[in-house]
C-alpha positions as CSV (number, residue, x, y, z in Angstrom):
1,M,4.2,6.3,15.6
2,I,5.7,6.4,12.0
3,I,3.9,7.2,8.6
4,E,4.6,5.1,5.5
5,I,4.2,6.8,2.3
6,A,4.0,5.4,-1.0
7,E,3.2,7.0,-4.3
8,L,1.5,4.5,-6.6
9,K,1.5,4.6,-10.4
10,I,-0.7,2.3,-12.0
11,K,-0.4,0.9,-15.5
12,D,-2.6,2.6,-18.1
13,G,-6.3,1.2,-18.2
14,M,-5.9,-0.8,-14.8
15,S,-7.1,1.8,-12.3
16,G,-10.5,0.2,-11.8
17,D,-9.0,-3.5,-11.5
18,F,-6.5,-1.9,-9.0
19,E,-9.2,-0.3,-6.9
20,E,-11.0,-3.6,-6.6
21,N,-8.3,-5.4,-5.5
22,F,-7.0,-3.0,-3.1
23,K,-10.5,-3.4,-1.1
24,K,-9.3,-6.9,-0.6
25,A,-5.7,-5.9,0.2
26,E,-6.7,-3.4,3.1
27,L,-8.3,-6.0,4.9
28,I,-4.7,-7.9,4.9
29,I,-3.0,-4.7,6.0
30,S,-5.3,-3.7,8.6
31,S,-5.1,-6.9,10.4
32,M,-1.4,-6.8,11.0
33,K,0.3,-6.3,14.2
34,G,1.3,-2.3,14.7
35,Y,-1.2,-1.1,12.1
36,I,-3.0,2.0,13.2
37,S,-4.7,3.2,10.0
38,H,-4.4,4.0,6.2
39,Q,-5.6,6.1,3.5
40,M,-5.5,5.8,-0.1
41,K,-6.0,9.1,-2.1
42,K,-6.4,9.0,-6.0
43,C,-4.7,12.1,-7.8
44,I,-6.8,14.7,-9.2
45,E,-4.5,15.8,-12.0
46,E,-2.9,12.2,-13.0
47,E,-5.7,9.4,-13.4
48,N,-3.4,6.6,-12.8
49,Q,-1.9,7.9,-9.7
50,Y,-2.5,7.3,-5.8
51,L,-1.0,8.1,-2.7
52,L,-0.9,5.5,0.1
53,L,-0.5,6.7,3.9
54,V,-0.2,4.0,6.4
55,K,0.2,4.6,10.2
56,W,2.5,1.8,12.2
57,E,3.0,1.8,15.7
58,T,6.8,1.2,14.8
59,L,9.1,1.0,11.4
60,E,9.8,-2.9,12.5
61,D,6.0,-3.4,12.5
62,H,6.1,-2.6,8.5
63,E,9.4,-3.4,7.7
64,I,9.7,-6.9,9.5
65,G,6.2,-7.6,10.7
66,F,4.4,-6.9,7.7
67,R,6.9,-7.4,4.8
68,K,8.1,-10.8,6.1
69,S,4.9,-12.2,6.6
70,E,2.8,-14.7,4.7
71,K,0.2,-12.2,4.3
72,Y,2.4,-9.8,2.7
73,Q,2.9,-12.3,-0.3
74,E,-0.9,-12.5,-0.7
75,W,-0.5,-8.3,-0.7
76,K,1.9,-8.8,-3.4
77,K,-0.2,-11.0,-5.4
78,L,-3.2,-8.8,-5.3
79,L,-1.2,-5.4,-5.9
80,H,2.1,-5.5,-7.1
81,H,1.5,-6.3,-11.0
82,F,-0.3,-3.1,-11.3
83,Y,2.8,-0.8,-10.5
84,E,4.7,0.8,-13.2
85,P,7.3,1.8,-12.0
86,F,7.2,0.1,-8.8
87,P,6.6,2.7,-5.9
88,K,9.5,4.1,-3.7
89,V,8.1,3.5,-0.1
90,L,9.5,6.1,2.6
91,H,8.8,6.4,6.4
92,Y,8.4,9.6,8.1
93,K,8.1,10.4,11.9
């Protein structure tokens, strides 16, 4: 099992819309092969900052199975326009 960690910084004034879109996006990610679970945490000190933790069976399930899928294109349309800057995603075992 690996854990994907992404620190998400959302453009000012867009946190509410981001949270609404994430409700749709989490249905996408949770349907993917190798997905185990996820958590989204909102930062206490920084209003526009979130931490996304996703557990995957393997690194390939995330990097290839999810990111190279058609469903990832839907994920991008729902979420990527909220980020500033674009998040760095790291994996841990």
